C-alpha positions in Angstrom: 55.1 51.2 1.7 52.3 49.4 3.3 48.8 49.3 2.1 46.1 50.8 4.1 43.7 48.2 5.6 40.8 47.3 3.3 37.4 48.3 4.4 35.3 45.6 6.0 32.8 45.4 3.1 35.6 44.9 0.6 37.0 42.0 2.6 33.5 40.4 2.7 33.1 40.9 -1.1 36.4 39.1 -1.7 35.5 36.3 0.6 32.1 35.9 -1.0 33.7 35.9 -4.5 36.0 33.0 -3.5 33.9 31.0 -1.1 30.6 31.2 -2.9 31.5 28.8 -5.7 33.0 26.4 -3.2 29.9 26.5 -1.0 27.6 26.0 -4.1 29.7 23.0 -5.1 29.4 21.5 -1.6 25.7 22.1 -1.6 25.5 20.3 -5.0 27.5 17.3 -3.6 25.2 17.2 -0.6 22.1 17.1 -2.7 23.7 14.4 -4.9 24.4 12.3 -1.9 20.9 12.8 -0.6 19.1 12.0 -3.9 18.9 8.2 -3.2 17.4 8.9 0.2 14.9 11.4 -1.3 14.0 8.9 -4.2 13.3 6.2 -1.7 11.1 8.5 0.4 9.2 9.5 -2.7 8.7 5.8 -3.7 7.4 5.0 -0.2 4.9 7.8 -0.5 3.8 6.6 -3.9 3.1 3.0 -2.9 1.4 1.6 0.1 -1.6 0.3 1.8 -3.8 3.3 2.7 -6.3 1.4 4.9 -7.9 -1.9 5.5 -11.5 -2.2 6.9 -12.2 -5.8 7.9 -15.9 -6.8 8.4 -18.6 -9.2 7.7 -21.0 -8.6 4.8 -24.2 -10.2 3.8 -25.0 -11.2 0.2 -27.7 -8.6 0.1 -25.2 -5.8 0.7 -23.8 -6.4 -2.7 -27.1 -6.4 -4.6 -27.4 -3.6 -7.1 -30.5 -2.0 -8.6 -29.6 -3.6 -12.0 -29.6 -7.0 -10.4 -33.1 -6.4 -9.0 -34.2 -6.1 -12.7 -32.4 -9.3 -13.8 -28.9 -7.9 -14.6 -25.6 -9.2 -13.5 -23.5 -8.0 -10.5 -22.2 -4.6 -11.3 -19.0 -3.8 -9.5 -18.8 0.0 -10.3 -15.0 0.1 -10.6 -14.5 -2.0 -7.4 -12.2 -5.0 -7.7 -14.0 -7.9 -6.0 -12.3 -11.2 -5.3 -13.9 -14.0 -3.3 -12.5 -17.3 -2.1 -15.7 -18.9 -3.5 -16.8 -16.7 -6.4 -20.4 -18.0 -6.4 -21.0 -17.0 -2.7 -21.1 -13.4 -1.7 -21.7 -13.6 2.0 -18.6 -13.7 4.2 -15.9 -11.8 5.9 -14.3 -9.0 3.7 -11.2 -7.0 3.8 -12.0 -3.7 2.1 -8.6 -2.5 1.1 -7.4 0.8 -0.5 -4.0 0.7 -2.0 -1.8 3.5 -3.4 0.3 2.3 -6.4 2.7 4.3 -8.5 2.5 1.8 -11.4 0.3 -0.9 -12.8 0.9 -4.4 -11.5 -0.6 -6.6 -14.3 0.0 -10.0 -12.7 -0.1 -9.2 -9.0 -1.1 -11.6 -6.2 -2.7 -10.6 -2.9 -2.2 -13.0 -0.1 -4.5 -12.9 2.9 -3.4 -15.0 5.9 -5.8 -15.6 8.7 -5.9 -17.2 12.1 -9.5 -18.2 12.9 -11.0 -18.8 16.4 -11.5 -22.6 15.8 -7.8 -23.3 15.0 -4.3 -21.9 15.7 -3.2 -22.7 12.2 -2.7 -20.0 9.6 -5.0 -20.3 6.5 -3.7 -18.5 3.4 -6.0 -17.3 0.6 -4.4 -16.2 -2.7 -6.1 -13.7 -5.0 -4.5 -13.2 -8.5 -5.4 -9.6 -9.5 -4.4 -7.1 -12.2 -3.8 -3.9 -10.2 -4.1 -0.5 -11.8 -1.9 2.4 -10.8 -3.5 5.0 -8.6 -5.7 4.1 -5.6 -7.6 0.9 -6.4 -10.2 -0.4 -3.9 -10.2 -4.2 -3.3 -13.0 -6.2 -1.7 -11.3 -9.4 -0.7 -13.8 -11.9 0.7 -13.5 -15.1 2.5 -16.9 -16.5 1.5 -19.1 -19.6 1.5 -17.8 -22.5 3.5 -14.4 -20.8 3.9 -15.9 -18.5 6.6 -17.5 -20.1 9.7 -20.5 -17.7 10.4 -21.6 -14.1 10.7 -20.6 -13.8 14.3 -17.0 -15.0 13.8 -14.0 -12.6 13.6 -10.4 -13.5 12.7 -8.1 -13.8 15.7 -5.3 -12.3 13.6 -4.6 -11.5 9.9 -1.9 -10.3 7.5 -2.4 -9.0 4.0 0.5 -8.8 1.5 0.7 -7.6 -2.1 3.1 -9.3 -4.4 4.0 -8.0 -7.9 3.9 -11.6 -9.2 3.0 -14.9 -7.5 6.7 -15.7 -7.0 8.1 -12.3 -6.0 8.7 -11.0 -2.5 5.9 -8.8 -0.9 5.8 -5.2 -2.1 3.3 -4.1 0.6 2.2 -5.6 3.8 -0.1 -4.8 6.7 -1.3 -6.9 9.6 -3.5 -6.9 12.7 -2.0 -6.1 16.0 -2.3 -9.7 17.2 -0.5 -11.1 14.2 2.9 -10.8 16.0 1.6 -11.4 19.5 3.3 -14.3 21.4 
């Protein structure tokens, strides 16, 4: 005796019962295979250079109200580094970073090509960088900067976890790689 054909919904139920665990297992393997890619994408989102605003600043632009009454320079949470610490006037690279973790012995390297010479000038700034979105004011000041009207021909900024480590973050002007 032959069996009558099973209704379509019964066949679907049997297929689902057997295929579902296999499909879930394949989906799990797929996610496991993608996890390094997803982790790398998350790391890239959590660390980076958000923006760099290059521009010339006068010494007066740093003067605070407290200084007018005889106090010291107040930085208000800003991280200020200058090539010549006693001179405020110069060309600054206002830089906002995004860091997932603290970098206690970081070094920021600013490489410049100035109008007077085709040679690259490198300035190194040792900095303790906090996690989050720190704002850096990196100034080429005093006799290191020619005058208020000068602009760099090209520049590159790199953040290193330590002075001897490879760069973690890097950004450059459009002319840095020009022939």
